[in-house]
C-alpha atoms as one frame of an Amber mdcrd trajectory, in Angstrom:
protein
  -5.268  15.669 -16.432  -5.557  18.693 -18.703  -7.448  21.679 -17.345 -10.404
  22.613 -19.548 -10.508  26.332 -20.449 -13.538  28.211 -19.067 -16.515  27.955
 -21.365 -15.212  24.953 -23.321 -16.875  22.248 -21.245 -20.079  20.653 -22.419
 -23.186  20.375 -20.226 -23.057  17.798 -17.469 -25.102  14.665 -18.214 -28.473
  14.729 -16.466 -28.972  12.761 -13.292 -26.586  10.749 -11.185 -24.611   7.991
 -12.895 -25.980   4.681 -11.574 -27.630   6.672  -8.800 -24.250   7.485  -7.240
 -22.171  10.193  -8.960 -23.633  13.611  -9.809 -21.381  15.196 -12.449 -21.067
  18.904 -11.643 -18.557  20.550 -14.001 -15.828  19.370 -16.337 -12.343  20.159
 -15.054 -10.135  18.300 -17.486  -9.674  15.793 -20.265  -7.410  12.834 -20.768
  -6.582  10.307 -23.451  -9.503   8.047 -22.578 -12.205  10.511 -21.585 -13.213
  13.595 -19.642 -12.642  14.432 -15.987 -15.426  16.004 -13.930 -15.894  17.410
 -10.493 -18.624  15.225  -9.030 -20.512  14.524  -5.827 -20.480  10.974  -4.520
 -23.993  10.565  -3.116 -22.887   7.576  -1.076 -20.253   9.507   0.899 -21.297
  13.121   0.283 -17.752  14.005  -0.843 -16.760  16.023  -3.919 -14.449  13.849
  -6.028 -12.837  13.767  -9.435 -14.743  11.462 -11.793 -13.195  10.148 -14.986
 -15.846   9.404 -17.627 -14.850   6.995 -20.383 -15.285   8.512 -23.847 -15.779
   6.787 -27.200 -14.020   3.455 -26.908 -13.237   0.078 -28.354 -12.598  -3.125
 -26.428  -8.898  -2.329 -25.856  -9.661   1.136 -24.478 -12.348  -0.307 -22.215
  -9.923  -2.933 -20.920  -7.325  -0.237 -20.175  -9.992   1.790 -18.380 -10.887
  -1.260 -16.289  -7.196  -1.828 -15.576  -6.826   1.729 -14.342  -9.851   1.153
 -12.124  -8.192  -1.968 -10.713  -5.137  -0.031  -9.484  -5.937   0.452  -5.792
  -2.621   1.572  -4.309  -3.123   3.355  -1.002  -0.333   5.917  -0.664  -0.348
   9.653   0.116   1.467  10.462  -3.130  -0.696   8.278  -5.399  -4.073   9.236
  -6.880  -5.844   5.908  -7.283  -9.518   5.111  -8.000 -11.786   5.048  -4.952
 -15.036   3.845  -6.547 -16.847   3.323  -9.811 -20.251   3.174 -11.469 -21.618
   2.064 -14.841 -24.923   2.802 -16.476 -25.826   2.008 -20.083 -22.939   3.346
 -22.198 -21.408   5.449 -19.399 -18.565   4.132 -17.252 -17.209   6.320 -14.461
 -14.611   5.892 -11.780 -13.879   8.318  -8.983 -10.656   9.421  -7.325  -9.496
  12.157  -4.980  -9.943  15.679  -6.317  -6.518  17.355  -6.494  -6.918  21.112
  -6.780  -3.450  22.539  -7.469  -3.019  21.610 -11.130  -0.026  19.697 -12.467
   3.748  20.006 -12.477   3.396  20.608 -16.214   1.438  23.800 -15.481   3.994
  24.814 -12.860   6.838  24.482 -15.369   4.915  26.449 -17.999   4.380  29.306
 -15.536   7.752  29.379 -13.767  10.327  27.716 -16.016  13.275  25.993 -14.298
  12.543  25.271 -10.656  14.834  25.768  -7.634  17.010  22.744  -6.865  15.704
  22.492  -3.290  12.146  22.337  -4.670  13.070  19.802  -7.366  14.541  17.445
  -4.764  11.220  17.391  -2.914   9.258  16.756  -6.140  11.569  13.886  -7.102
  11.518  12.428  -3.585   7.718  12.329  -3.490   7.450  10.972  -7.048   9.870
   8.177  -6.203   7.924   7.440  -2.997   4.800   7.013  -5.120   6.574   4.785
  -7.633   8.137   2.696  -4.860   4.595   1.848  -3.720   3.541   1.196  -7.324
   6.497  -1.113  -7.966   5.968  -2.905  -4.636   2.453  -3.705  -5.895   3.971
  -5.327  -8.996   2.864  -2.517 -11.335   4.802  -0.356 -13.811   3.283   3.082
 -14.449   4.835   3.585 -17.926   3.773   7.236 -18.272   5.573   9.303 -15.642
   5.657  12.910 -16.875   4.892  16.418 -15.535   1.253  16.323 -16.720   0.611
  13.198 -14.617   2.094  14.676 -11.449  -0.700  16.549  -9.686  -0.192  19.133
  -6.950  -2.118  19.950  -3.840  -2.539  23.743  -3.435   0.213  24.531  -0.906
   0.947  28.159  -1.857   4.662  28.858  -1.420   5.022  26.086   1.114   6.452
  22.607   0.764   5.062  20.956  -2.417   2.840  17.902  -2.245   2.867  15.759
  -5.389   0.465  12.978  -6.292   1.114  10.567  -9.155  -1.979   9.945 -11.264
  -3.250   8.603 -14.597  -2.688   4.856 -14.544  -4.309   4.421 -17.967  -1.328
   2.567 -19.444   0.005   1.106 -16.190   0.351  -2.647 -16.242   1.245  -5.461
 -13.834   4.692  -6.757 -14.698   3.347 -10.276 -15.200   0.187  -9.240 -17.087
  -0.561  -9.563 -20.783   0.193  -6.560 -23.003  -2.452  -4.590 -24.832  -0.267
  -3.172 -27.598  -1.778  -3.995 -30.989   1.291  -3.128 -33.053   5.037  -3.178
 -32.349   6.197  -0.097 -30.503   6.259   1.538 -27.127   3.431   2.501 -24.809
   3.979   5.839 -23.090   4.866   9.414 -24.019   7.666  10.265 -26.421  10.565
  11.929 -24.673   9.952  10.158 -21.364  10.122   6.530 -22.526  13.297   4.568
 -21.960  14.883   3.348 -25.220  13.864  -0.264 -24.611  10.321   0.821 -23.719
  10.052   2.803 -26.960  11.215  -0.309 -28.809   8.388  -2.370 -27.304  10.187
  -4.206 -24.486   8.092  -5.776 -21.702   7.306  -3.454 -18.778  10.024  -3.087
 -16.175  10.360  -0.765 -13.133  13.612   0.613 -14.578  11.540   2.251 -17.324
   9.790   4.374 -14.692  13.172   5.177 -13.139  14.332   6.436 -16.547  11.269
   8.690 -16.829  11.942  10.215 -13.398  15.517  10.935 -14.482  14.225  12.780
 -17.556  11.730  14.569 -15.317  14.487  15.699 -12.918  16.560  17.244 -15.707
  13.469  18.964 -17.111  12.527  20.430 -13.732  16.019  21.869 -13.308  16.414
  23.235 -16.856  12.839  23.888 -17.984  13.474  21.862 -21.171  12.398  18.298
 -21.910  15.276  16.159 -23.133  17.961  18.506 -21.815  20.928  16.858 -20.089
  21.117  17.238 -16.314  22.825  20.511 -15.365  25.971  20.698 -13.260  25.306
  20.047  -9.592  25.072  17.360  -6.953  22.027  15.775  -8.591  23.710  15.239
 -11.939  25.414  11.841 -11.298  22.167  10.269 -10.099  20.077  11.710 -12.945
  22.651  10.493 -15.482  22.528   7.000 -13.956  18.723   6.993 -14.021  18.673
   7.969 -17.722  21.362   5.542 -18.841  20.514   3.876 -22.164  21.588   0.593
 -20.555  18.872  -0.550 -18.115  21.454  -2.507 -16.125  23.196   0.733 -15.166
  20.061   2.347 -13.723  18.785   1.906 -10.174  16.620  -1.228 -10.535  13.626
   0.194  -8.662  12.226   3.522  -7.545  12.935   2.558  -3.933  16.651   2.223
  -4.648  16.693   5.470  -6.644  14.995   7.159  -3.674  17.602   5.780  -1.292
  20.382   7.236  -3.466  18.577  10.572  -3.778  18.322  10.924  -0.004  22.085
  10.481   0.368  22.676  13.582  -1.764  23.014  16.946  -0.055  21.362  19.757
  -1.965  21.463  22.718   0.429  19.294  25.737  -0.320  21.656  28.623  -0.972
  21.006  32.341  -0.748  20.845  32.310  -4.561  18.127  29.635  -4.587  15.054
  31.345  -6.030  11.792  31.557  -4.017   9.647  28.490  -4.377   6.824  28.784
  -6.917   3.293  29.479  -5.755   0.851  26.566  -6.129  -2.702  27.975  -6.096
  -6.087  26.324  -5.810  -6.903  26.163  -9.524 -10.522  25.050  -9.267 -13.235
  27.735  -9.144 -16.150  27.551  -6.703 -18.939  25.239  -7.811 -21.523  26.995
 -10.005 -24.644  28.024  -8.105 -26.838  25.969 -10.443 -24.762  22.885  -9.720
 -25.065  23.496  -5.997 -28.857  23.767  -6.222 -29.073  20.590  -8.291 -26.789
  18.900  -5.796 -29.041  19.811  -2.879 -32.046  18.374  -4.741 -30.158  15.189
  -5.659 -29.003  14.592  -2.099 -32.506  15.234  -0.765 -33.958  12.727  -3.233
 -31.284  10.177  -2.377 -31.933  10.495   1.358 -35.712  10.382   0.806 -35.348
   7.169  -1.224 -33.381   5.509   1.586 -35.954   6.574   4.170 -38.840   5.288
   2.033 -37.103   1.954   1.524 -36.462   1.677   5.275 -40.081   2.511   6.039
 -41.366  -0.023   3.499 -39.090  -2.719   4.932 -40.338  -1.970   8.449 -43.995
  -2.205   7.382 -43.417  -5.489   5.541 -41.692  -7.023   8.549 -44.235  -5.730
  11.109
């Protein structure tokens, strides 16, 4: 999810989508649409709502596929609900407030090795759950790794954006020969259009690890205890990589990466979302009041009819 600069967001559509989601303010944009902070009138929670933009049948099918990914795991951001009304299709997910690893790299450059190990561990935990569900993510990269706002404490990563994820046994949506994913993070066979395979996600995490340590995408892994594993994960031969994220995680946890006195302080992960605008809060109060009033009226009418 890309953070929208202040003042660049358009006005929120009027009313609640399908009577459920009140779109409050735009907080990002992705390949398939915009991302809003929204109130779920059914639960009362503030959530992130992805709104599908201009689309054709293939884009709509990918959007529906992303909606179908319901993987319950602390390090995965998966859809929690959806609504459709006329031309608008929306699905909701947890609101993650600390930005992305991409933003962290842009602000801090190379990250401390002790911090990188935790980011890789949590990313591989997420992918282990994804692979266990029979799904390949196909777009693991810093921009799709979201962070909870933990300050200078232990990081908490959540893998998101399943827009091009696909079940291993499912049909492919590629219209022309070529890879589906992001250049620089795709395994060679993925870029060549090979069927989805968990080892392609393992390759992307290997590229990610080297980038976190060096601050440069595509850089080779630097000297250190992590280098042999990262080189194995980014092997051009899929057979030489760990076959799944779970096995890569097992190997990672056998590596000792002690924090030395030279290890830089961990980066600060702030809460990047501003308070809700006052106008949005007032509209929200009115919307909730109307929603509750509607339920009460329906209950009263039902009681009278049955009396």
